[in-house]
PATIVEX-10681 format. One record per atom (N, C-alpha, C): x, y, z; residue in three letters. Coordinates in steps of 0.001 Angstrom, whole numbers. Example, Ala and Ser with C-alpha at 12.3 -4.5 7.8 and 13.67 -1.06 7.14 Angstrom:
<nodes>
+---------+---------+---------+---------+
!       X !       Y !       Z ! residuo !
+---------+---------+---------+---------+
!   13190 !   -5690 !    7800 !     ala !
!   12300 !   -4500 !    7800 !     ala !
!   13200 !   -3300 !    7800 !     ala !
!   12850 !   -2250 !    7080 !     ser !
!   13670 !   -1060 !    7140 !     ser !
!   12900 !      30 !    7870 !     ser !
+---------+---------+---------+---------+
</nodes>
This chain:
<nodes>
+---------+---------+---------+---------+
!       X !       Y !       Z ! residuo !
+---------+---------+---------+---------+
!   19887 !  -29930 !   16145 !     unk !
!   18626 !  -29486 !   15588 !     unk !
!   17651 !  -29267 !   16742 !     unk !
!   16969 !  -28161 !   16714 !     unk !
!   16031 !  -27896 !   17801 !     unk !
!   14656 !  -28448 !   17464 !     unk !
!   13954 !  -28815 !   18510 !     unk !
!   12618 !  -29382 !   18329 !     unk !
!   11567 !  -28298 !   18248 !     unk !
!   10380 !  -28723 !   17907 !     unk !
!    9260 !  -27788 !   17807 !     unk !
!    8807 !  -27378 !   19201 !     unk !
!    8335 !  -26162 !   19306 !     unk !
!    7738 !  -25672 !   20548 !     unk !
!    6302 !  -26201 !   20583 !     unk !
!    6073 !  -27163 !   21453 !     unk !
!    4770 !  -27838 !   21489 !     unk !
!    3603 !  -26890 !   21732 !     unk !
!    3803 !  -25847 !   22553 !     unk !
!    2697 !  -24924 !   22819 !     unk !
!    2333 !  -24141 !   21561 !     unk !
!    3329 !  -23751 !   20778 !     unk !
!    3047 !  -23040 !   19522 !     unk !
!    2379 !  -23964 !   18514 !     unk !
!    2850 !  -25193 !   18461 !     unk !
!    2271 !  -26170 !   17541 !     unk !
!     819 !  -26437 !   17895 !     unk !
!     532 !  -26595 !   19169 !     unk !
!    -844 !  -26855 !   19606 !     unk !
!   -1746 !  -25662 !   19311 !     unk !
!   -1240 !  -24444 !   19534 !     unk !
!   -2021 !  -23243 !   19228 !     unk !
!   -2334 !  -23177 !   17734 !     unk !
!   -1332 !  -23464 !   16897 !     unk !
!   -1535 !  -23453 !   15448 !     unk !
!   -2590 !  -24484 !   15050 !     unk !
!   -2571 !  -25652 !   15667 !     unk !
!   -3578 !  -26681 !   15369 !     unk !
!   -4987 !  -26195 !   15723 !     unk !
!   -5111 !  -25542 !   16875 !     unk !
!   -6417 !  -25015 !   17285 !     unk !
!   -6909 !  -23968 !   16285 !     unk !
!   -6000 !  -23089 !   15867 !     unk !
!   -6375 !  -22041 !   14912 !     unk !
!   -6776 !  -22640 !   13566 !     unk !
!   -6072 !  -23688 !   13144 !     unk !
!   -6405 !  -24326 !   11870 !     unk !
!   -7804 !  -24915 !   11896 !     unk !
!   -8204 !  -25441 !   13036 !     unk !
!   -9520 !  -26072 !   13107 !     unk !
!  -10635 !  -25048 !   13289 !     unk !
!  -10295 !  -23808 !   13584 !     unk !
!  -11313 !  -22784 !   13804 !     unk !
!  -11219 !  -21620 !   12843 !     unk !
!  -11004 !  -21909 !   11563 !     unk !
!  -10907 !  -20839 !   10568 !     unk !
!  -12201 !  -20041 !   10491 !     unk !
!  -12067 !  -18744 !   10272 !     unk !
!  -13243 !  -17924 !    9988 !     unk !
!  -13721 !  -18246 !    8575 !     unk !
!  -14928 !  -17804 !    8237 !     unk !
!  -15439 !  -18039 !    6882 !     unk !
!  -14508 !  -17435 !    5839 !     unk !
!  -14035 !  -16211 !    6085 !     unk !
!  -13147 !  -15540 !    5131 !     unk !
!  -11826 !  -16293 !    4998 !     unk !
!  -11269 !  -16743 !    6121 !     unk !
!  -10018 !  -17510 !    6056 !     unk !
!  -10222 !  -18815 !    5285 !     unk !
!  -11349 !  -19475 !    5523 !     unk !
!  -11640 !  -20716 !    4809 !     unk !
!  -11778 !  -20502 !    3309 !     unk !
!  -12440 !  -19420 !    2937 !     unk !
!  -12604 !  -19086 !    1518 !     unk !
!  -11257 !  -18843 !     861 !     unk !
!  -10411 !  -18050 !    1512 !     unk !
!   -9093 !  -17759 !     944 !     unk !
!   -8219 !  -19004 !     948 !     unk !
!   -8275 !  -19787 !    2025 !     unk !
!   -7449 !  -20997 !    2097 !     unk !
!   -7777 !  -21947 !     952 !     unk !
!   -9048 !  -22077 !     607 !     unk !
!   -9431 !  -22956 !    -494 !     unk !
!   -8733 !  -22552 !   -1793 !     unk !
!   -8532 !  -21243 !   -1996 !     unk !
!   -7900 !  -20741 !   -3215 !     unk !
!   -6374 !  -20768 !   -3157 !     unk !
!   -5800 !  -20798 !   -1938 !     unk !
!   -4340 !  -20800 !   -1794 !     unk !
!   -3756 !  -22203 !   -1645 !     unk !
!   -4528 !  -23116 !   -1094 !     unk !
!   -3994 !  -24442 !    -764 !     unk !
!   -3636 !  -25231 !   -2017 !     unk !
!   -2800 !  -26232 !   -1830 !     unk !
!   -2407 !  -27151 !   -2911 !     unk !
!   -1792 !  -26415 !   -4100 !     unk !
!   -1077 !  -25341 !   -3819 !     unk !
!    -370 !  -24570 !   -4867 !     unk !
!   -1301 !  -24091 !   -5969 !     unk !
!   -2540 !  -23754 !   -5609 !     unk !
!   -3535 !  -23343 !   -6608 !     unk !
!   -3307 !  -21938 !   -7152 !     unk !
!   -2562 !  -21106 !   -6446 !     unk !
!   -2336 !  -19748 !   -6922 !     unk !
!    -971 !  -19694 !   -7619 !     unk !
!    -998 !  -19869 !   -8911 !     unk !
!     201 !  -19782 !   -9756 !     unk !
!    1321 !  -20707 !   -9316 !     unk !
!     976 !  -21811 !   -8688 !     unk !
!    1974 !  -22804 !   -8301 !     unk !
!    2724 !  -22506 !   -7014 !     unk !
!    2371 !  -21445 !   -6306 !     unk !
!    3045 !  -21095 !   -5047 !     unk !
!    2426 !  -21876 !   -3892 !     unk !
!    3273 !  -22430 !   -3065 !     unk !
!    2812 !  -23220 !   -1924 !     unk !
!    2606 !  -22318 !    -707 !     unk !
!    1422 !  -22410 !    -131 !     unk !
!    1093 !  -21702 !    1098 !     unk !
!     813 !  -22717 !    2195 !     unk !
!    1091 !  -22329 !    3416 !     unk !
!     657 !  -23076 !    4587 !     unk !
!    -154 !  -22127 !    5443 !     unk !
!    -948 !  -22675 !    6350 !     unk !
!   -1812 !  -21823 !    7175 !     unk !
!   -1481 !  -21979 !    8647 !     unk !
!   -1779 !  -20922 !    9391 !     unk !
!   -1575 !  -20874 !   10834 !     unk !
!    -183 !  -21380 !   11205 !     unk !
!     810 !  -20695 !   10677 !     unk !
!    2218 !  -21086 !   10834 !     unk !
!    2869 !  -20267 !   11942 !     unk !
!    3435 !  -20918 !   12956 !     unk !
!    4188 !  -20177 !   13975 !     unk !
!    5491 !  -19631 !   13383 !     unk !
!    5723 !  -18343 !   13600 !     unk !
!    6979 !  -17697 !   13207 !     unk !
!    7424 !  -16886 !   14411 !     unk !
!    8499 !  -17303 !   15030 !     unk !
!    8950 !  -16623 !   16243 !     unk !
!    7822 !  -16624 !   17261 !     unk !
!    7536 !  -15473 !   17861 !     unk !
!    6486 !  -15413 !   18876 !     unk !
!    5076 !  -15258 !   18289 !     unk !
!    4946 !  -15287 !   16981 !     unk !
!    3670 !  -15018 !   16319 !     unk !
!    3182 !  -16234 !   15545 !     unk !
!    1891 !  -16247 !   15247 !     unk !
!    1303 !  -17239 !   14351 !     unk !
!     615 !  -16460 !   13243 !     unk !
!    1036 !  -16704 !   12004 !     unk !
!     476 !  -15975 !   10867 !     unk !
!    -629 !  -16807 !   10223 !     unk !
!   -1586 !  -16126 !    9582 !     unk !
!   -2703 !  -16830 !    8955 !     unk !
!   -2227 !  -17711 !    7808 !     unk !
!   -1522 !  -17116 !    6850 !     unk !
!   -1029 !  -17850 !    5688 !     unk !
!     373 !  -17349 !    5356 !     unk !
!    1206 !  -18246 !    4854 !     unk !
!    2540 !  -17828 !    4435 !     unk !
!    3003 !  -18656 !    3250 !     unk !
!    3602 !  -17965 !    2284 !     unk !
!    4360 !  -18613 !    1225 !     unk !
!    5812 !  -18495 !    1675 !     unk !
!    6368 !  -19585 !    2169 !     unk !
!    7728 !  -19553 !    2709 !     unk !
!    8741 !  -19187 !    1629 !     unk !
!    8532 !  -19718 !     432 !     unk !
!    9459 !  -19480 !    -671 !     unk !
!    9647 !  -17984 !    -932 !     unk !
!    8577 !  -17219 !    -847 !     unk !
!    8622 !  -15784 !   -1139 !     unk !
!    8611 !  -14925 !     125 !     unk !
!    8556 !  -15571 !    1279 !     unk !
!    8506 !  -14863 !    2566 !     unk !
!    7348 !  -13854 !    2586 !     unk !
!    6212 !  -14303 !    2062 !     unk !
!    5023 !  -13463 !    1996 !     unk !
!    3977 !  -13981 !    2975 !     unk !
!    3596 !  -13124 !    3907 !     unk !
!    2579 !  -13432 !    4908 !     unk !
!    1280 !  -12773 !    4474 !     unk !
!     177 !  -13512 !    4565 !     unk !
!   -1143 !  -12982 !    4249 !     unk !
!   -2001 !  -13118 !    5502 !     unk !
!   -2547 !  -12006 !    5950 !     unk !
!   -3408 !  -11964 !    7125 !     unk !
!   -4819 !  -11581 !    6696 !     unk !
!   -5805 !  -12250 !    7266 !     unk !
!   -7216 !  -11931 !    7041 !     unk !
!   -7771 !  -11507 !    8387 !     unk !
!   -8207 !  -10259 !    8467 !     unk !
!   -8574 !   -9666 !    9757 !     unk !
!  -10038 !   -9268 !    9820 !     unk !
!  -10588 !   -9404 !   11005 !     unk !
!  -11914 !   -8881 !   11311 !     unk !
!  -11774 !   -7482 !   11874 !     unk !
!  -12898 !   -6873 !   12184 !     unk !
!  -12875 !   -5482 !   12640 !     unk !
!  -12167 !   -5295 !   13970 !     unk !
!  -11964 !   -6362 !   14739 !     unk !
!  -11247 !   -6230 !   16005 !     unk !
!   -9787 !   -5834 !   15787 !     unk !
!   -9306 !   -5942 !   14552 !     unk !
!   -7922 !   -5584 !   14245 !     unk !
!   -7770 !   -4140 !   13783 !     unk !
!   -8854 !   -3407 !   13676 !     unk !
!   -8784 !   -2020 !   13212 !     unk !
!   -7890 !   -1204 !   14142 !     unk !
!   -6930 !    -528 !   13559 !     unk !
!   -6001 !     333 !   14312 !     unk !
!   -5314 !    -408 !   15453 !     unk !
!   -4985 !   -1666 !   15240 !     unk !
!   -4370 !   -2484 !   16280 !     unk !
!   -2872 !   -2187 !   16398 !     unk !
!   -2472 !   -1681 !   17550 !     unk !
!   -1055 !   -1435 !   17816 !     unk !
!    -296 !   -2760 !   17851 !     unk !
!    -944 !   -3781 !   18356 !     unk !
!    -315 !   -5100 !   18432 !     unk !
!      35 !   -5618 !   17029 !     unk !
!    -881 !   -5416 !   16059 !     unk !
!    -607 !   -5822 !   14680 !     unk !
!     557 !   -5022 !   14096 !     unk !
!     631 !   -3742 !   14413 !     unk !
!    1729 !   -2907 !   13908 !     unk !
!    3072 !   -3409 !   14431 !     unk !
!    3116 !   -3760 !   15705 !     unk !
!    4352 !   -4294 !   16297 !     unk !
!    4719 !   -5621 !   15639 !     unk !
!    3724 !   -6447 !   15446 !     unk !
!    3940 !   -7750 !   14815 !     unk !
!    4433 !   -7593 !   13376 !     unk !
!    3804 !   -6692 !   12615 !     unk !
!    4233 !   -6453 !   11230 !     unk !
!    5674 !   -5961 !   11177 !     unk !
!    6058 !   -5098 !   12100 !     unk !
!    7434 !   -4609 !   12147 !     unk !
!    8394 !   -5741 !   12467 !     unk !
!    8023 !   -6593 !   13413 !     unk !
!    8863 !   -7735 !   13776 !     unk !
!    9084 !   -8626 !   12551 !     unk !
!    8022 !   -8887 !   11806 !     unk !
!    8136 !   -9719 !   10608 !     unk !
!    8963 !   -9018 !    9525 !     unk !
!    8731 !   -7728 !    9307 !     unk !
!    9483 !   -6968 !    8306 !     unk !
!   10974 !   -6942 !    8641 !     unk !
!   11293 !   -6842 !    9914 !     unk !
!   12691 !   -6844 !   10332 !     unk !
!   13373 !   -8175 !   10021 !     unk !
!   12594 !   -9207 !    9773 !     unk !
!   13118 !  -10527 !    9438 !     unk !
!   12858 !  -10887 !    7967 !     unk !
!   12692 !   -9852 !    7158 !     unk !
!   12541 !   -9977 !    5704 !     unk !
!   11267 !  -10672 !    5256 !     unk !
!   10199 !  -10557 !    6033 !     unk !
!    8886 !  -11020 !    5593 !     unk !
!    8100 !   -9811 !    5107 !     unk !
!    7279 !  -10025 !    4083 !     unk !
!    6335 !   -8996 !    3657 !     unk !
!    4957 !   -9424 !    4132 !     unk !
!    4154 !   -8471 !    4554 !     unk !
!    2834 !   -8776 !    5102 !     unk !
!    1758 !   -8073 !    4279 !     unk !
!     788 !   -8846 !    3834 !     unk !
!    -410 !   -8302 !    3196 !     unk !
!   -1573 !   -8540 !    4148 !     unk !
!   -2366 !   -7506 !    4382 !     unk !
!   -3536 !   -7626 !    5266 !     unk !
!   -4798 !   -7326 !    4468 !     unk !
!   -5788 !   -8172 !    4671 !     unk !
!   -7084 !   -7990 !    4029 !     unk !
!   -8163 !   -8084 !    5098 !     unk !
!   -9208 !   -7305 !    4929 !     unk !
!  -10368 !   -7405 !    5812 !     unk !
!  -11203 !   -8601 !    5380 !     unk !
!  -11922 !   -9171 !    6322 !     unk !
!  -12821 !  -10290 !    6018 !     unk !
!  -13752 !   -9951 !    4862 !     unk !
!  -14320 !   -8729 !    4875 !     unk !
!  -15277 !   -8378 !    3814 !     unk !
!  -14591 !   -8222 !    2458 !     unk !
!  -13283 !   -7897 !    2430 !     unk !
!  -12552 !   -7877 !    1153 !     unk !
!  -12538 !   -9273 !     546 !     unk !
!  -12267 !  -10265 !    1370 !     unk !
!  -12214 !  -11649 !     891 !     unk !
!  -13596 !  -12108 !     428 !     unk !
!  -14625 !  -11784 !    1194 !     unk !
!  -15964 !  -12270 !     840 !     unk !
!  -16581 !  -11501 !    -328 !     unk !
!  -16237 !  -10232 !    -498 !     unk !
!  -16868 !   -9418 !   -1541 !     unk !
!  -15996 !   -9178 !   -2767 !     unk !
!  -14681 !   -9378 !   -2640 !     unk !
!  -13780 !   -9098 !   -3753 !     unk !
!  -12641 !  -10113 !   -3787 !     unk !
!  -12987 !  -11391 !   -3779 !     unk !
!  -11974 !  -12445 !   -3746 !     unk !
!  -11019 !  -12354 !   -4933 !     unk !
!  -11537 !  -12043 !   -6106 !     unk !
!  -10673 !  -11946 !   -7290 !     unk !
!   -9621 !  -10850 !   -7109 !     unk !
!  -10018 !   -9723 !   -6543 !     unk !
!   -9081 !   -8638 !   -6300 !     unk !
!   -8038 !   -9000 !   -5258 !     unk !
!   -8452 !   -9712 !   -4212 !     unk !
!   -7518 !  -10167 !   -3181 !     unk !
!   -6498 !  -11116 !   -3791 !     unk !
!   -6968 !  -12078 !   -4580 !     unk !
!   -6061 !  -13035 !   -5212 !     unk !
!   -5113 !  -12350 !   -6195 !     unk !
!   -5604 !  -11358 !   -6916 !     unk !
!   -4749 !  -10613 !   -7840 !     unk !
!   -3658 !   -9857 !   -7079 !     unk !
!   -4006 !   -9259 !   -5952 !     unk !
!   -3021 !   -8543 !   -5133 !     unk !
!   -1955 !   -9507 !   -4618 !     unk !
!   -2384 !  -10676 !   -4162 !     unk !
!   -1425 !  -11666 !   -3665 !     unk !
!    -535 !  -12152 !   -4804 !     unk !
!   -1127 !  -12444 !   -5953 !     unk !
!    -343 !  -12922 !   -7102 !     unk !
!     683 !  -11885 !   -7538 !     unk !
!     307 !  -10623 !   -7527 !     unk !
!    1241 !   -9553 !   -7889 !     unk !
!    2400 !   -9507 !   -6899 !     unk !
!    2091 !   -9611 !   -5611 !     unk !
!    3140 !   -9591 !   -4593 !     unk !
!    4069 !  -10790 !   -4733 !     unk !
!    3521 !  -11941 !   -5067 !     unk !
!    4353 !  -13136 !   -5261 !     unk !
!    5285 !  -12957 !   -6455 !     unk !
!    4773 !  -12374 !   -7536 !     unk !
!    5580 !  -12169 !   -8742 !     unk !
!    6705 !  -11170 !   -8503 !     unk !
!    6483 !  -10227 !   -7581 !     unk !
!    7494 !   -9212 !   -7276 !     unk !
!    8471 !   -9656 !   -6196 !     unk !
!    8247 !  -10844 !   -5648 !     unk !
!    9036 !  -11298 !   -4496 !     unk !
!   10481 !  -11544 !   -4873 !     unk !
!   11397 !  -11040 !   -4065 !     unk !
!   12801 !  -11409 !   -4262 !     unk !
!   12986 !  -12851 !   -3843 !     unk !
!   14038 !  -13510 !   -4297 !     unk !
!   14255 !  -14897 !   -3879 !     unk !
!   14492 !  -14976 !   -2376 !     unk !
!   14139 !  -16113 !   -1807 !     unk !
!   14360 !  -16360 !    -384 !     unk !
!   15843 !  -16158 !     -80 !     unk !
!   16197 !  -15421 !     976 !     unk !
!   17605 !  -15121 !    1250 !     unk !
!   18460 !  -16348 !    1566 !     unk !
!   17829 !  -17462 !    1921 !     unk !
!   18581 !  -18669 !    2223 !     unk !
!   18865 !  -19510 !     977 !     unk !
!   18356 !  -19053 !    -175 !     unk !
!   18548 !  -19863 !   -1402 !     unk !
!   19404 !  -19124 !   -2397 !     unk !
+---------+---------+---------+---------+
</nodes>
């Protein structure tokens, strides 16, 4: 069994303690299986990346982005890397979360309901 990569774990801890307002708002609604019983974790290292939120059971990644991510080639590469490993990625802008939280949650719930079973199960 391989151990955790301490540098990735430490980075994830730093990110967890420095959530943006939008991430904090969404996390409050996703944590403790509050969205239709699906379990999410936050700031999870996956390969060379750290994702904002993930439902491991459904392999669904949720990213909350600020304007610095607009037209980001780095995000496109990252999304492709995740898709190649059977993850689905939903991206929302910070203002979507703050101004239309119900719509964001509905989009996530729909994606969870459409999720194929985890390939390892």
